[in-house]
N, C-alpha and C positions, 0 to 999 in steps of 0.2 A: 342734761345735754345729750347724754348717750341715748336716752329713750327718744328724744326729738329727732336725732339722726336716724334711729331705727325706724320710726314712723315714716320719716321722709323717704327712706329707702323702700319701705313697703308700698307706699303710695306711688312711688316712681316705677316700681316693678309691675303693679297691678292696676294702674289707672285705666288702661284700655278695657280690662275685664269689667271693672265697675261702671265705666262709661257705657259699655255694650248693654250690660244688664239694666242700667237706668234708662237707656234708649228703648229697650223692650217694654219696660213697665209704662213709660210715658207714651210710647206708641199705642199700646192697648188702650190706655185711658183716653187718649186723644181721638182714637178711632171710634170708641164707643160714644164719646161726647158729640163728635161731628155727625155721626150716624143718627143721633137722637135729635139734635137741635139745628143742624145745618142741612139745607136741602140740596145736597150734591147729587148731580146726575152722573152717568157713567163717564162722560167726557171730563167732568170736573175731578172725578177720582183718578183718572189717568194723568191729569196734569199735576194733581197733588202728589202722586206716587213717583213723579219724575226723578227726584234725588235717589230713591231707592232703586229705580231702574238703572241709574248711572252706576251705582255700586255693583249690581249684578253684572253689568257689562264689563267693568274693570276686573272683577274676579274671574270672569270667563276669559277675558283677554290674557290673563296670566297663566292659564291652565296649560296651554300648548308649550311655551318655552320652559315652564317649570317641570312638566313631565318628561320632556325630551332631554333636557340638561341633567336632571336628577337621576334618571334611569341609566343614561350613558355614563355619567361620572361614577355612579355607584358601582356599576358592573366593571368598568375600566379599572377601578381601584381594588377589585377583588380577584383572587386566584380562582381558576375555573373550579377547583374542588370546593373551595369555600362558598363561591356563589351558587354552586349546585346544591350544597347543604342548606344555605339560606333560603334558596328557592323551594326546596323540598320541604323544609320546616314550615315555611310560610303557607304553602298550599295545603299541607296536612292540617295546619292550624285553621285555615279558612274553611276547609271542607268539614272539619269536626264541628266547629262552632255553628256552621250553617245547618248541619243535620240536627244538632241539639236545639237550635231555634225552631226548626220545623216540628220536631217532636213535641216540644213545649207548647207550641201553638195549637197542634192537633189535640193534645191532652186537655188544654183549657176550653177549647170550643166544644169538645164532647162532654166536658163536665158542666160547663155553664149553659150550653144549648141556647144561644141568643136567638136563633131563628125558628124555634119550635112554636113559640106562641104568636108568630106572625105569619103573614103570606105575602106573596109578591104584589098583590093588589093593594096592599096597605101602604106601600112605599112608592113615592114618586120616582120616575126614571129621569135621568139627566144624561145628556150627551148622546153619542152613538157608539155602536159596536165596531171596532176595527175589523176589516176583512183580512184575516190572517189565519194560517194553518200552522200546526206544530212543525211539520216537515219544512215548510218554506221559511219559518222563522229560524230553525236550527241551521238550515243551509246558509241563510243570510249571516248568521253568526260566524260561520266558517269563512265565508267570503270576505267579510269585513276583517278577519284576522290577517288576510293576505291582500291588501289593497293593490290594485293595478297601477295606481298613480299616488305616489307618496304626497305630492303637493295637494292633490285633491283630498286626500285622507285628513288633511289639516282642517277642513271645513265641511266635508260631506260624508255621508254614510250610504251604503248601498242597501236597497230593499227590493223585494220582489212583490209586484202587484198582480193579483189574480183577478181576471175578468171572465165573466161567463160568456160562452159563445152560443148565440141563439140566432141561427141564420133565418133570413127572411124567405117566405114562400109565397107563391101566387096561386090563389084558388080560382080556377076557371070553370065555369058551367055555361050551358047553352042559353039560360034564361036571364042571366044577369051579367054585369060587367065584371071583369077580373078584380079580385080583392087581394091586396098585399098585406100580409101579417106575418107574425113570427112562428117558427116551427112549434114551439111549446104551446102557443095559443091555438094553433090549428089542431094539434093533437088533443088538447083539452076539449075543444068543440066537438071533435069526432067521437071522443069517448062519451060525451053527454048524449050524442045522437044514437050511438050504438048501445048505450046503457051498460057499458063495461068500463072496467078501470084500465087505465093506460099508464104505465110507468115510463117517465121521461128521464133518460140518462143524461145528465148535464156534462157538457164539456167546457173546459176552462183554458184560457190562454194566459201564459205567464210572461210578463214583461218586466224588465229591470229598470229601476230608476234610482236617482240619487236625491236624498233629502238633506236639509240643512243640519249641521251638527258635526262636532269633531269626532272622527273615528278613533276613539281612544284605544280600543282593542288592537287595531292594526298598528298604530303608533308604538304601543308597548311591545308588540311582537318584533317589529323592526328595531327599536331601541335595544331590546335584550340581545338580539343578533349583532347589531353594530357595536354595542359595548363589549361584548365578549370577543369580537374580532380585534378590537383596539387593544385589548389586554394581551392577546397573543402576538401582536405585531412587535412587542418589545420597545426598544428605544425609538423606532420610527413612528410609533403610535403615541408617543408622549406629547407631541405637539397638539394632536387632536384632543387627547385627554385634558391637557391644560386649557384648551379653548373652551370646552364644555364645562369645565370646572369654574372658569371665569364667567361663563354665561350664567351658570347656576347661582354664583355669588351676586352677579348683577341683578338677576331675577329676584332673589330674596331681598335685596335692597329696595327694589321697586314694591315688593310686598309690604315692606315696612312703611313706605309712604302711604300706600293704599290703607293701611290699618288706621292712620290717623282720620280718615274720612268715614271709616266704618260705622261708628255710632250714629252719625248724621243719616247715613243711607238706611241703616236698619230702622231708625225711628220712622222715617216716611214709608218704608217697606211694610212695616207691621201696621201702621195706621191705615194705610190704603187697603191692605188686605182685610182688615176688620170691616171697613166700609163696603167692601165688594160683596160680602155675604148677603144673598138675597133672602133666603129662607132659613131662619133659625129653627124652625119647627122640625126640620129634618134631623137635627141633633137628638130631639126627643124620640123620634121614631127609630132611629139607629143607635140609641143610647147604649143598649146592652151589648150590641156588636162592638162599638167603639170601646167600651169598658173591657171587653174580652181582649181586643188587640193591644190596648194600652197596658193591661195587666201583664200580658206576655212580654211585651217590651220592657217593662219595669223589672220583672223577674230576671229576664235574660241579662239586663245591663247592670243590676245591682246584686245579683246572686251568682249567675252562671259564669259570666265573664271575669268578675273579681276572684271567684273561686279557682278558676284556671290559672290566673296570674299568681295567686298565692301558692298554689301547688307547685308550679314550676319555678318561680323566682324566689319564693320564700320571703317576700317583703310585704308590707302593708299596701294592698291594692287601692284603698281609698285615698291615700296620700298621692299615689300615682295618678289617679283619676282627677284629684284636685288640681294637679298641673295642667289637665286637659280642659278645664272649665270653659276657657275662651273658645276653644275649637267646638266643644259641644254646643255652646250657646249660639255660635255662628251657624252651625249646621241646622239647629232648631229653627232659625229665622229664615235662612236662604234656601233650605231644602235641596241641597246639592252636595254630594260627597266630594265630587271633583272640584267645585268652586270653593270648598272648604280646605282643600289641600294646602294652600299657603299658610293658613292659620295652624293647621295640624303640624306642619313641619316646624313652625317656630315654637309651638308648645312642647313638642317632643324634644327637640334639640336644645332649647334654651332653658325650659323649666324642668324637664325630667332627665336631661343629659344623655339621651340615647344616642348611640354611635351614628354619626352621619352616614356611614357606609351602609348601614342597615336601613335607616329611614329613606334614603334615596332610592333604594331598591324595592323595599317592602311596601311603602305607603302608596306609590302610584298603582302598583298591582292590586293592593287591597281595595283602593277606591273604585277599581274597575270590576273585580270579581267577588269581593267579600261583601255580601248584602244580607247580613243576618236578619236585620229588621224587615226587609223586603220578603225574605223567605217565610218568616213567620206570619207576616200579614197575608201573603197569598194562601197559605195553608188554612188559616182562619176563615178568609173570605170564601174559599171554595166550599168548605163544609157548611159555612153559614148559608150560602146560596142553596146548597142541597137540602138543608133544613127548611128553608122557606118553600121549596118545592115538594115537601113531604117525601123526599127521596131517602131511603135507608141505604147507607153506604156499607158495603161488606169489608172484610179485612183487606181483600185484594185491591179495592178501589182506594182505601186509605193509604195503602203502601204506594199505589201509583201517584197519589196526590203528593206524598212525601218526596218521592224521586223527582217528580216533575217540578215542584216548587223549588227544590234544591237546584236542579239544572237551570230552571228559568232565572233564578236569582243570580247565578254565576254568570250567565250570559246576558244579563239585562243591559249592561252598559254598551254592548255591541249591537243593540237593536234599537232602531228609531222608535220613539214613543213607547219606551220600554214597559212603563207601568201597566198600560192596558193590554198591550200585545202579549206580555208574558202571563197576565192574568187570564186572557183568553186561552192560552196554551194549557193552563192548568184545568180550566173548566172543560175544554173539549176532550182532554185526556181521559176523563171519567164519564163522559157523555152528558154533562150538564149544559143547559142552554147558554150559549155564549153571549146572547143579548142581555142576560141578566146582570152582566157586568155594569150596566147602566144604572142598577139599583144602588150601588155604593160609590159611584163617582162623586156624588154631591159632598160627601165627607172626606174624600180621598186627599184634598189639599191639606187638611189638618193632620191626618194620620201620617201623610208623607213626611211631614216635618219631624215627628217623633221617631219614625223608622230610620230616617236619615241620620239623626243624632245617634241612634244605636249603631248604625253602620260605621260612623266615624269613630265611636268608641271602640268598636271591635277591631278596626284597623290599627288604632293607637296601641291597644293592649297586645295585639299581635306583634307589633314592632318591638315592644318590651320584652315579650316572651322569646321571640326569635333572637334578639340581641343577647339575652342571657344564655340561651342554649348554645349559641355560636361564639361565646366570648373567648374561648380558648383558641379557636381557629383565627379569630380576628387579631388576637394578641401576637400570633406568630407572624402576621403580615405587617405589624408596626415597624416602621423604618427605624434603623439604629439612631440613638440619640447620644449626645455627649454625656460622659460620666457626670453624675451629679456631685459626687464627692471625690476628692483626690485619693488615689490608691494608697493604702497604708503600706508601710515599710515591712519586709519580712523580719526585720531585726527586733521589732518591739510592737506591742498591740497599739501603742499610741502613735507610731511613726518613727522614722529614722532620725537619730540624734545627729548623724553626720550631715543631714539636710536641713538642720534647723536654720543655719545662717542663710542658706540660699533661698529659703522659703519664708523669710521673715515678712516680706511685703505682702504675701498671699494670705497669711493667717497666723502670724506670730510664731513661726517655727513649724517644722513637720510634725513634731509631737502634738502641738496644739491643733494643727489642721486635722490630723487623723482622729484625735479624740473628739474634736467638735463634730466631724463627720459621723462618727458612731453615735454621738448623742443625738444629732439631728435626725439620723436614720431611726433611732429608737423612738424619738417623739413622732415622727411621721408614721411609723408603723402603729404606734399607739392611737394616733388620731384617725387613722384609716381602718381601724378594726383589725389590724393584723394582715391587711391586704397584700398582694404580691408586689413588693417594691424592690427592685434589683438595684444594687449599689456596687461600688468599687469596679468601675469599668464596665458593668453590665448595663443592659437597657433599663431605662426608668419609665414606669407607667404611673402617671398621676392618678390618685384615687380621691375623689371628692364626694362629700356627703351632701345630698340634696334633701329638700323637704319631703321627698317621697320615702324616706327612711331607708333607702338603699344606697350602696356605693356604685358609682358609675365610672367606668373607665374612660379616660379622655387621653388617648395615646398621642394626640396631636399638639398637646400643650407643651411649648418650648420655652415657657417662662423660667426665670431663675428660681432656685429653691425657695428663697424668702418670699418671692411673689406667689409661688404655688402654695406654700404653707400658710400664707396670710388669708388665702381663700378657703382653707379647710374649715 
């Protein structure tokens, strides 16, 4: 009977995870079968993938209220010193792991050398090269951090478009009618007639425009400032803090509803993507390059990140990662860190018990600036393209790739069409032809899914590391809670004999109450591994043991002692 209840509880907790994994497997199988036996054209595939498109739209719909409410609520609940420490720890972690990912990618691509045995002529080009420069992209990043219209930032991003100025000229002679042409064409013709080389200095016009997409970076900067101000307003800011806290709670309940639809949407999303692939031969041509990227992502996610977690937290990292399986699977399928945020929140807070004040602050920032997988991918891709062009990179150029890939990955979320634009930034920084980015676009859709999963894993492990490092500061901010046990009498260890009659209804006498409190406290300390449990009028912090093998503080638990101990 007990085992049956245990199994029911297990399936009740993990049905969504198993349903999602089953949807992925069935989607791949269905996509391969339909691709082989059904004659679907591009329009049929669009109609077939419609339920998956609905899932993506629902997840993107929830990004805006989730980021705004979680960031403001998280910062409003933290002291300025504590929020500063958490922010500093998060940025230090993100920067360190990104640099490690870049160095790992460079080491692997220099060791495996996937582009040495090939040339650019052997690989088909796909798509077009975005017209962007490093300076314009970085300036757009800063502009998007400070949007001029907050409402517009909810659905549009700013970007700079560069267009060449080529004025028209009219060539007039006495024997023919006037000819209108461009200045560059006229100079080229003149150079041919004179038999000399003419260098044409091009001029460009910069124009600003807005493209569709949430300006996540600008919203985060605003929410950080807004949440910090609410915290400093004292009692007058509590109304605003309560409003955003309620908004966050309502948003998470909507997320729970969306989760019921997720397996259906993922099934059609995966099957449709399998049917969309036109040329499977490209995977053979770029097989060694893909193996290099995937090897780097695997080492970073299974060795580097778990090692960091173990060194800092001293707990089993793989038990912690097991609680993130649903978030990682979702990221793998939908290829968006921001759209995976709702699932990541639920996994960290419900499965791994990470403090909500940390997740609300750290996760939105991490989904925006922590792109370990992207940084590794861009470093590998840049050196792979250099190898295809028989270009030997010196130490200075490799350092340049490292710095540029790190900076590009951090600012990727603030740049429209981030993947291609940031890749062009890295290529142009070391003098590689930017048009060669079209060589790897054909397999980018697949690699993008794996690097997104690594990005989400890095965000989640970062939240666990920061929560552990800031646990003492967070415990100081815990609001006072009622005493768990009645205070013992100073007359005897078990309690006051003079109070036995007055306390009979509460616990069979003061002596029994005090003794029971001490026994319960000893039992609680034993079950929590000797964690800091304050009694006798002091604040009480509940310590619960989760499947990740670590003890997690839950200072907001106001349940009675028997209820708390029943969950230990």
